[in-house]
Biopython code that builds the backbone (N, CA, C, O; Angstrom):
import numpy as np
from Bio.PDB.StructureBuilder import StructureBuilder

atoms = [
    (1, "HIS", "N", (2.600, -21.801, 10.892)),
    (1, "HIS", "CA", (3.755, -20.948, 10.711)),
    (1, "HIS", "C", (5.037, -21.721, 11.013)),
    (1, "HIS", "O", (5.049, -22.630, 11.842)),
    (2, "TYR", "N", (6.097, -21.350, 10.336)),
    (2, "TYR", "CA", (7.410, -21.946, 10.542)),
    (2, "TYR", "C", (8.290, -20.920, 11.250)),
    (2, "TYR", "O", (8.422, -19.790, 10.779)),
    (3, "ARG", "N", (8.882, -21.293, 12.356)),
    (3, "ARG", "CA", (9.734, -20.379, 13.122)),
    (3, "ARG", "C", (11.120, -20.333, 12.490)),
    (3, "ARG", "O", (11.849, -21.326, 12.494)),
    (4, "ILE", "N", (11.478, -19.162, 11.942)),
    (4, "ILE", "CA", (12.782, -18.966, 11.318)),
    (4, "ILE", "C", (13.858, -18.864, 12.390)),
    (4, "ILE", "O", (14.920, -19.474, 12.269)),
    (5, "ASN", "N", (13.587, -18.103, 13.427)),
    (5, "ASN", "CA", (14.466, -17.944, 14.581)),
    (5, "ASN", "C", (13.567, -17.592, 15.775)),
    (5, "ASN", "O", (12.348, -17.559, 15.605)),
    (6, "PRO", "N", (14.101, -17.330, 16.957)),
    (6, "PRO", "CA", (13.226, -17.060, 18.109)),
    (6, "PRO", "C", (12.330, -15.819, 17.948)),
    (6, "PRO", "O", (11.374, -15.656, 18.707)),
    (7, "THR", "N", (12.619, -14.958, 16.988)),
    (7, "THR", "CA", (11.863, -13.715, 16.830)),
    (7, "THR", "C", (10.882, -13.747, 15.664)),
    (7, "THR", "O", (9.798, -13.173, 15.769)),
    (8, "PHE", "N", (11.226, -14.396, 14.563)),
    (8, "PHE", "CA", (10.420, -14.337, 13.343)),
    (8, "PHE", "C", (9.799, -15.685, 12.989)),
    (8, "PHE", "O", (10.410, -16.740, 13.164)),
    (9, "MET", "N", (8.553, -15.617, 12.481)),
    (9, "MET", "CA", (7.866, -16.786, 11.932)),
    (9, "MET", "C", (7.318, -16.401, 10.562)),
    (9, "MET", "O", (6.938, -15.250, 10.348)),
    (10, "ILE", "N", (7.275, -17.353, 9.635)),
    (10, "ILE", "CA", (6.717, -17.129, 8.308)),
    (10, "ILE", "C", (5.701, -18.246, 8.046)),
    (10, "ILE", "O", (5.891, -19.383, 8.476)),
    (11, "GLY", "N", (4.630, -17.907, 7.339)),
    (11, "GLY", "CA", (3.622, -18.925, 7.086)),
    (11, "GLY", "C", (2.615, -18.493, 6.043)),
    (11, "GLY", "O", (2.704, -17.405, 5.473)),
    (12, "LEU", "N", (1.665, -19.361, 5.810)),
    (12, "LEU", "CA", (0.592, -19.105, 4.853)),
    (12, "LEU", "C", (-0.710, -18.896, 5.613)),
    (12, "LEU", "O", (-0.902, -19.428, 6.707)),
    (13, "GLY", "N", (-1.587, -18.126, 5.023)),
    (13, "GLY", "CA", (-2.897, -17.883, 5.611)),
    (13, "GLY", "C", (-3.898, -17.601, 4.505)),
    (13, "GLY", "O", (-3.687, -17.985, 3.355)),
    (14, "ALA", "N", (-4.971, -16.939, 4.849)),
    (14, "ALA", "CA", (-5.993, -16.580, 3.869)),
    (14, "ALA", "C", (-6.543, -15.196, 4.199)),
    (14, "ALA", "O", (-6.752, -14.858, 5.364)),
    (15, "LEU", "N", (-6.768, -14.416, 3.173)),
    (15, "LEU", "CA", (-7.421, -13.111, 3.312)),
    (15, "LEU", "C", (-8.703, -13.144, 2.488)),
    (15, "LEU", "O", (-8.746, -13.740, 1.411)),
    (16, "ALA", "N", (-9.735, -12.506, 2.998)),
    (16, "ALA", "CA", (-10.995, -12.417, 2.272)),
    (16, "ALA", "C", (-11.516, -10.993, 2.369)),
    (16, "ALA", "O", (-11.283, -10.290, 3.352)),
    (17, "ARG", "N", (-12.229, -10.585, 1.324)),
    (17, "ARG", "CA", (-12.796, -9.236, 1.294)),
    (17, "ARG", "C", (-14.184, -9.303, 0.662)),
    (17, "ARG", "O", (-14.385, -9.979, -0.347)),
    (18, "ALA", "N", (-15.124, -8.606, 1.260)),
    (18, "ALA", "CA", (-16.467, -8.475, 0.682)),
    (18, "ALA", "C", (-16.689, -6.998, 0.378)),
    (18, "ALA", "O", (-16.468, -6.134, 1.227)),
    (19, "ARG", "N", (-17.130, -6.724, -0.849)),
    (19, "ARG", "CA", (-17.383, -5.338, -1.252)),
    (19, "ARG", "C", (-18.811, -5.261, -1.787)),
    (19, "ARG", "O", (-19.202, -6.005, -2.687)),
    (20, "ILE", "N", (-19.576, -4.336, -1.204)),
    (20, "ILE", "CA", (-20.964, -4.137, -1.620)),
    (20, "ILE", "C", (-21.154, -2.655, -1.921)),
    (20, "ILE", "O", (-20.962, -1.809, -1.048)),
    (21, "ILE", "N", (-21.525, -2.351, -3.139)),
    (21, "ILE", "CA", (-21.806, -0.969, -3.536)),
    (21, "ILE", "C", (-23.282, -0.904, -3.891)),
    (21, "ILE", "O", (-23.725, -1.514, -4.864)),
    (22, "ASP", "N", (-24.031, -0.170, -3.105)),
    (22, "ASP", "CA", (-25.465, -0.018, -3.313)),
    (22, "ASP", "C", (-25.809, 1.429, -2.960)),
    (22, "ASP", "O", (-26.153, 1.725, -1.816)),
    (23, "TRP", "N", (-25.718, 2.310, -3.921)),
    (23, "TRP", "CA", (-25.842, 3.728, -3.655)),
    (23, "TRP", "C", (-26.738, 4.353, -4.702)),
    (23, "TRP", "O", (-26.500, 4.221, -5.902)),
    (24, "ASP", "N", (-27.753, 5.022, -4.243)),
    (24, "ASP", "CA", (-28.679, 5.706, -5.134)),
    (24, "ASP", "C", (-28.368, 7.201, -5.042)),
    (24, "ASP", "O", (-28.679, 7.851, -4.044)),
    (25, "SER", "N", (-27.767, 7.719, -6.072)),
    (25, "SER", "CA", (-27.355, 9.120, -6.076)),
    (25, "SER", "C", (-28.526, 10.022, -6.448)),
    (25, "SER", "O", (-29.319, 9.694, -7.331)),
    (26, "SER", "N", (-28.624, 11.156, -5.769)),
    (26, "SER", "CA", (-29.655, 12.139, -6.116)),
    (26, "SER", "C", (-29.192, 13.033, -7.263)),
    (26, "SER", "O", (-29.989, 13.791, -7.816)),
    (27, "ASP", "N", (-27.926, 12.952, -7.619)),
    (27, "ASP", "CA", (-27.369, 13.739, -8.728)),
    (27, "ASP", "C", (-27.518, 12.930, -10.015)),
    (27, "ASP", "O", (-26.894, 11.879, -10.162)),
    (28, "ALA", "N", (-28.339, 13.414, -10.945)),
    (28, "ALA", "CA", (-28.606, 12.676, -12.178)),
    (28, "ALA", "C", (-27.402, 12.621, -13.106)),
    (28, "ALA", "O", (-27.362, 11.770, -13.995)),
    (29, "THR", "N", (-26.419, 13.500, -12.929)),
    (29, "THR", "CA", (-25.237, 13.494, -13.793)),
    (29, "THR", "C", (-24.196, 12.483, -13.328)),
    (29, "THR", "O", (-23.254, 12.175, -14.059)),
    (30, "LEU", "N", (-24.362, 11.975, -12.132)),
    (30, "LEU", "CA", (-23.410, 11.011, -11.572)),
    (30, "LEU", "C", (-23.948, 9.603, -11.787)),
    (30, "LEU", "O", (-25.082, 9.302, -11.415)),
    (31, "LYS", "N", (-23.129, 8.740, -12.391)),
    (31, "LYS", "CA", (-23.562, 7.367, -12.654)),
    (31, "LYS", "C", (-22.743, 6.403, -11.797)),
    (31, "LYS", "O", (-21.515, 6.384, -11.871)),
    (32, "VAL", "N", (-23.429, 5.611, -10.994)),
    (32, "VAL", "CA", (-22.796, 4.621, -10.133)),
    (32, "VAL", "C", (-23.443, 3.280, -10.418)),
    (32, "VAL", "O", (-24.665, 3.155, -10.342)),
    (33, "ASP", "N", (-22.645, 2.278, -10.743)),
    (33, "ASP", "CA", (-23.154, 0.927, -10.973)),
    (33, "ASP", "C", (-23.106, 0.146, -9.669)),
    (33, "ASP", "O", (-22.092, 0.152, -8.972)),
    (34, "ALA", "N", (-24.186, -0.512, -9.348)),
    (34, "ALA", "CA", (-24.215, -1.354, -8.161)),
    (34, "ALA", "C", (-23.332, -2.573, -8.398)),
    (34, "ALA", "O", (-23.306, -3.122, -9.499)),
    (35, "ALA", "N", (-22.622, -2.987, -7.378)),
    (35, "ALA", "CA", (-21.721, -4.123, -7.522)),
    (35, "ALA", "C", (-21.611, -4.877, -6.205)),
    (35, "ALA", "O", (-21.648, -4.283, -5.127)),
    (36, "HIS", "N", (-21.478, -6.175, -6.308)),
    (36, "HIS", "CA", (-21.231, -7.039, -5.157)),
    (36, "HIS", "C", (-20.080, -7.960, -5.531)),
    (36, "HIS", "O", (-20.073, -8.566, -6.603)),
    (37, "GLU", "N", (-19.113, -8.053, -4.637)),
    (37, "GLU", "CA", (-17.957, -8.887, -4.943)),
    (37, "GLU", "C", (-17.398, -9.481, -3.659)),
    (37, "GLU", "O", (-17.265, -8.793, -2.647)),
    (38, "ILE", "N", (-17.082, -10.742, -3.715)),
    (38, "ILE", "CA", (-16.389, -11.419, -2.623)),
    (38, "ILE", "C", (-15.115, -12.003, -3.215)),
    (38, "ILE", "O", (-15.162, -12.723, -4.212)),
    (39, "ALA", "N", (-13.989, -11.696, -2.608)),
    (39, "ALA", "CA", (-12.706, -12.197, -3.103)),
    (39, "ALA", "C", (-11.946, -12.830, -1.939)),
    (39, "ALA", "O", (-11.983, -12.332, -0.814)),
    (40, "ALA", "N", (-11.272, -13.911, -2.220)),
    (40, "ALA", "CA", (-10.447, -14.587, -1.223)),
    (40, "ALA", "C", (-9.199, -15.112, -1.914)),
    (40, "ALA", "O", (-9.221, -15.461, -3.094)),
    (41, "ALA", "N", (-8.119, -15.161, -1.162)),
    (41, "ALA", "CA", (-6.859, -15.630, -1.731)),
    (41, "ALA", "C", (-5.925, -16.083, -0.609)),
    (41, "ALA", "O", (-6.054, -15.633, 0.530)),
    (42, "PRO", "N", (-4.989, -16.967, -0.931)),
    (42, "PRO", "CA", (-3.971, -17.312, 0.063)),
    (42, "PRO", "C", (-3.066, -16.117, 0.303)),
    (42, "PRO", "O", (-2.882, -15.274, -0.575)),
    (43, "SER", "N", (-2.507, -16.056, 1.495)),
    (43, "SER", "CA", (-1.633, -14.938, 1.847)),
    (43, "SER", "C", (-0.308, -15.451, 2.395)),
    (43, "SER", "O", (-0.209, -16.573, 2.891)),
    (44, "LEU", "N", (0.687, -14.613, 2.295)),
    (44, "LEU", "CA", (1.996, -14.873, 2.883)),
    (44, "LEU", "C", (2.092, -14.023, 4.143)),
    (44, "LEU", "O", (1.908, -12.808, 4.080)),
    (45, "ASN", "N", (2.375, -14.640, 5.280)),
    (45, "ASN", "CA", (2.381, -13.953, 6.573)),
    (45, "ASN", "C", (3.773, -13.964, 7.188)),
    (45, "ASN", "O", (4.514, -14.940, 7.075)),
    (46, "LEU", "N", (4.108, -12.863, 7.836)),
    (46, "LEU", "CA", (5.355, -12.749, 8.588)),
    (46, "LEU", "C", (5.009, -12.229, 9.970)),
    (46, "LEU", "O", (4.348, -11.198, 10.095)),
    (47, "ARG", "N", (5.446, -12.926, 11.010)),
    (47, "ARG", "CA", (5.194, -12.517, 12.399)),
    (47, "ARG", "C", (6.521, -12.188, 13.066)),
    (47, "ARG", "O", (7.501, -12.923, 12.948)),
    (48, "TRP", "N", (6.520, -11.063, 13.769)),
    (48, "TRP", "CA", (7.704, -10.604, 14.483)),
    (48, "TRP", "C", (7.343, -10.457, 15.949)),
    (48, "TRP", "O", (6.543, -9.592, 16.306)),
    (49, "THR", "N", (7.926, -11.297, 16.810)),
    (49, "THR", "CA", (7.670, -11.239, 18.247)),
    (49, "THR", "C", (8.676, -10.289, 18.878)),
    (49, "THR", "O", (9.867, -10.590, 18.961)),
    (50, "ILE", "N", (8.183, -9.144, 19.320)),
    (50, "ILE", "CA", (9.046, -8.126, 19.922)),
    (50, "ILE", "C", (9.320, -8.468, 21.378)),
    (50, "ILE", "O", (10.463, -8.406, 21.831)),
    (51, "GLN", "N", (8.268, -8.832, 22.114)),
    (51, "GLN", "CA", (8.351, -9.311, 23.496)),
    (51, "GLN", "C", (7.396, -10.491, 23.610)),
    (51, "GLN", "O", (6.695, -10.808, 22.650)),
    (52, "ASP", "N", (7.356, -11.144, 24.760)),
    (52, "ASP", "CA", (6.431, -12.258, 24.929)),
    (52, "ASP", "C", (4.983, -11.828, 24.734)),
    (52, "ASP", "O", (4.154, -12.632, 24.308)),
    (53, "SER", "N", (4.668, -10.577, 25.038)),
    (53, "SER", "CA", (3.280, -10.117, 24.954)),
    (53, "SER", "C", (3.003, -9.245, 23.724)),
    (53, "SER", "O", (1.850, -8.881, 23.492)),
    (54, "VAL", "N", (4.016, -8.900, 22.934)),
    (54, "VAL", "CA", (3.829, -7.999, 21.787)),
    (54, "VAL", "C", (4.306, -8.676, 20.502)),
    (54, "VAL", "O", (5.448, -9.128, 20.411)),
    (55, "THR", "N", (3.409, -8.737, 19.509)),
    (55, "THR", "CA", (3.716, -9.316, 18.205)),
    (55, "THR", "C", (3.216, -8.388, 17.113)),
    (55, "THR", "O", (2.129, -7.822, 17.219)),
    (56, "VAL", "N", (4.008, -8.234, 16.069)),
    (56, "VAL", "CA", (3.603, -7.487, 14.882)),
    (56, "VAL", "C", (3.537, -8.490, 13.734)),
    (56, "VAL", "O", (4.446, -9.300, 13.555)),
    (57, "ALA", "N", (2.455, -8.433, 12.958)),
    (57, "ALA", "CA", (2.278, -9.372, 11.844)),
    (57, "ALA", "C", (1.919, -8.599, 10.587)),
    (57, "ALA", "O", (1.218, -7.588, 10.639)),
    (58, "GLN", "N", (2.403, -9.084, 9.472)),
    (58, "GLN", "CA", (2.000, -8.516, 8.186)),
    (58, "GLN", "C", (1.599, -9.645, 7.255)),
    (58, "GLN", "O", (2.149, -10.744, 7.313)),
    (59, "SER", "N", (0.625, -9.353, 6.390)),
    (59, "SER", "CA", (0.126, -10.326, 5.425)),
    (59, "SER", "C", (0.054, -9.666, 4.064)),
    (59, "SER", "O", (-0.227, -8.472, 3.952)),
    (60, "PHE", "N", (0.308, -10.452, 3.032)),
    (60, "PHE", "CA", (0.222, -9.964, 1.657)),
    (60, "PHE", "C", (-0.517, -10.997, 0.820)),
    (60, "PHE", "O", (-0.232, -12.192, 0.900)),
    (61, "ALA", "N", (-1.476, -10.524, 0.010)),
    (61, "ALA", "CA", (-2.231, -11.428, -0.864)),
    (61, "ALA", "C", (-2.604, -10.700, -2.143)),
    (61, "ALA", "O", (-2.751, -9.477, -2.156)),
    (62, "LEU", "N", (-2.757, -11.462, -3.220)),
    (62, "LEU", "CA", (-3.281, -10.946, -4.486)),
    (62, "LEU", "C", (-4.740, -11.379, -4.579)),
    (62, "LEU", "O", (-5.039, -12.572, -4.606)),
    (63, "LEU", "N", (-5.651, -10.399, -4.628)),
    (63, "LEU", "CA", (-7.083, -10.686, -4.652)),
    (63, "LEU", "C", (-7.655, -10.384, -6.019)),
    (63, "LEU", "O", (-7.344, -9.350, -6.610)),
    (64, "GLY", "N", (-8.480, -11.268, -6.525)),
    (64, "GLY", "CA", (-9.197, -11.014, -7.763)),
    (64, "GLY", "C", (-8.348, -11.230, -9.001)),
    (64, "GLY", "O", (-7.130, -11.390, -8.925)),
    (65, "LEU", "N", (-9.016, -11.230, -10.131)),
    (65, "LEU", "CA", (-8.342, -11.463, -11.402)),
    (65, "LEU", "C", (-7.682, -10.215, -11.958)),
    (65, "LEU", "O", (-6.878, -10.302, -12.886)),
    (66, "ASP", "N", (-8.011, -9.049, -11.404)),
    (66, "ASP", "CA", (-7.440, -7.806, -11.914)),
    (66, "ASP", "C", (-6.094, -7.472, -11.271)),
    (66, "ASP", "O", (-5.562, -6.385, -11.498)),
    (67, "GLY", "N", (-5.539, -8.373, -10.483)),
    (67, "GLY", "CA", (-4.218, -8.169, -9.898)),
    (67, "GLY", "C", (-4.212, -7.239, -8.702)),
    (67, "GLY", "O", (-3.167, -6.690, -8.352)),
    (68, "GLU", "N", (-5.356, -7.053, -8.071)),
    (68, "GLU", "CA", (-5.430, -6.188, -6.896)),
    (68, "GLU", "C", (-4.703, -6.854, -5.726)),
    (68, "GLU", "O", (-4.878, -8.048, -5.482)),
    (69, "SER", "N", (-3.906, -6.099, -5.019)),
    (69, "SER", "CA", (-3.174, -6.656, -3.883)),
    (69, "SER", "C", (-3.695, -6.062, -2.580)),
    (69, "SER", "O", (-4.227, -4.952, -2.553)),
    (70, "GLN", "N", (-3.533, -6.814, -1.516)),
    (70, "GLN", "CA", (-3.926, -6.348, -0.192)),
    (70, "GLN", "C", (-2.770, -6.622, 0.754)),
    (70, "GLN", "O", (-2.283, -7.749, 0.846)),
    (71, "TRP", "N", (-2.338, -5.591, 1.450)),
    (71, "TRP", "CA", (-1.225, -5.678, 2.383)),
    (71, "TRP", "C", (-1.743, -5.212, 3.726)),
    (71, "TRP", "O", (-2.249, -4.095, 3.829)),
    (72, "THR", "N", (-1.633, -6.025, 4.754)),
    (72, "THR", "CA", (-2.141, -5.660, 6.071)),
    (72, "THR", "C", (-1.033, -5.748, 7.126)),
    (72, "THR", "O", (-0.133, -6.583, 7.042)),
    (73, "TRP", "N", (-1.125, -4.876, 8.101)),
    (73, "TRP", "CA", (-0.252, -4.881, 9.262)),
    (73, "TRP", "C", (-1.140, -5.033, 10.494)),
    (73, "TRP", "O", (-2.206, -4.422, 10.567)),
    (74, "THR", "N", (-0.711, -5.842, 11.461)),
    (74, "THR", "CA", (-1.467, -6.069, 12.674)),
    (74, "THR", "C", (-0.517, -6.015, 13.870)),
    (74, "THR", "O", (0.581, -6.570, 13.830)),
    (75, "ALA", "N", (-0.949, -5.346, 14.922)),
    (75, "ALA", "CA", (-0.205, -5.349, 16.177)),
    (75, "ALA", "C", (-1.028, -6.103, 17.204)),
    (75, "ALA", "O", (-2.225, -5.852, 17.345)),
    (76, "GLN", "N", (-0.403, -7.020, 17.921)),
    (76, "GLN", "CA", (-1.108, -7.834, 18.903)),
    (76, "GLN", "C", (-0.448, -7.663, 20.259)),
    (76, "GLN", "O", (0.777, -7.691, 20.381)),
    (77, "TYR", "N", (-1.276, -7.486, 21.272)),
    (77, "TYR", "CA", (-0.782, -7.390, 22.641)),
    (77, "TYR", "C", (-1.560, -8.367, 23.502)),
    (77, "TYR", "O", (-2.791, -8.360, 23.482)),
    (78, "VAL", "N", (-0.868, -9.204, 24.255)),
    (78, "VAL", "CA", (-1.498, -10.184, 25.133)),
    (78, "VAL", "C", (-1.451, -9.637, 26.558)),
    (78, "VAL", "O", (-0.379, -9.339, 27.084)),
    (79, "PHE", "N", (-2.617, -9.509, 27.171)),
    (79, "PHE", "CA", (-2.698, -8.987, 28.553)),
    (79, "PHE", "C", (-2.337, -10.038, 29.560)),
    (79, "PHE", "O", (-2.353, -9.773, 30.762)),
]
sb = StructureBuilder()
sb.init_structure("model")
sb.init_model(0)
sb.init_chain("A")
sb.init_seg("    ")
for serial, (resi, resn, name, xyz) in enumerate(atoms, 1):
    if name == "N":
        sb.init_residue(resn, " ", resi, " ")
    sb.init_atom(name, np.array(xyz, "f"), 0.0, 1.0, " ", f" {name:<3s}", serial, name[0])
structure = sb.get_structure()
């Protein structure tokens, strides 16, 4: 991460997602296709240090070829 100022840092990271759909429906009118997918992509991260022990971070990444995006927020507290 690169420190923009004493409060904010920006950097690159990686996000990964595993999706497994394996469901046998008892309803014959409902059709579900089994699927397995693992997606990973680089992410853009922003960290905001509120206090020495409290940090909020957000990450954004585009996963997969269908243009799916993933946006995450994380709160960290150091005891």
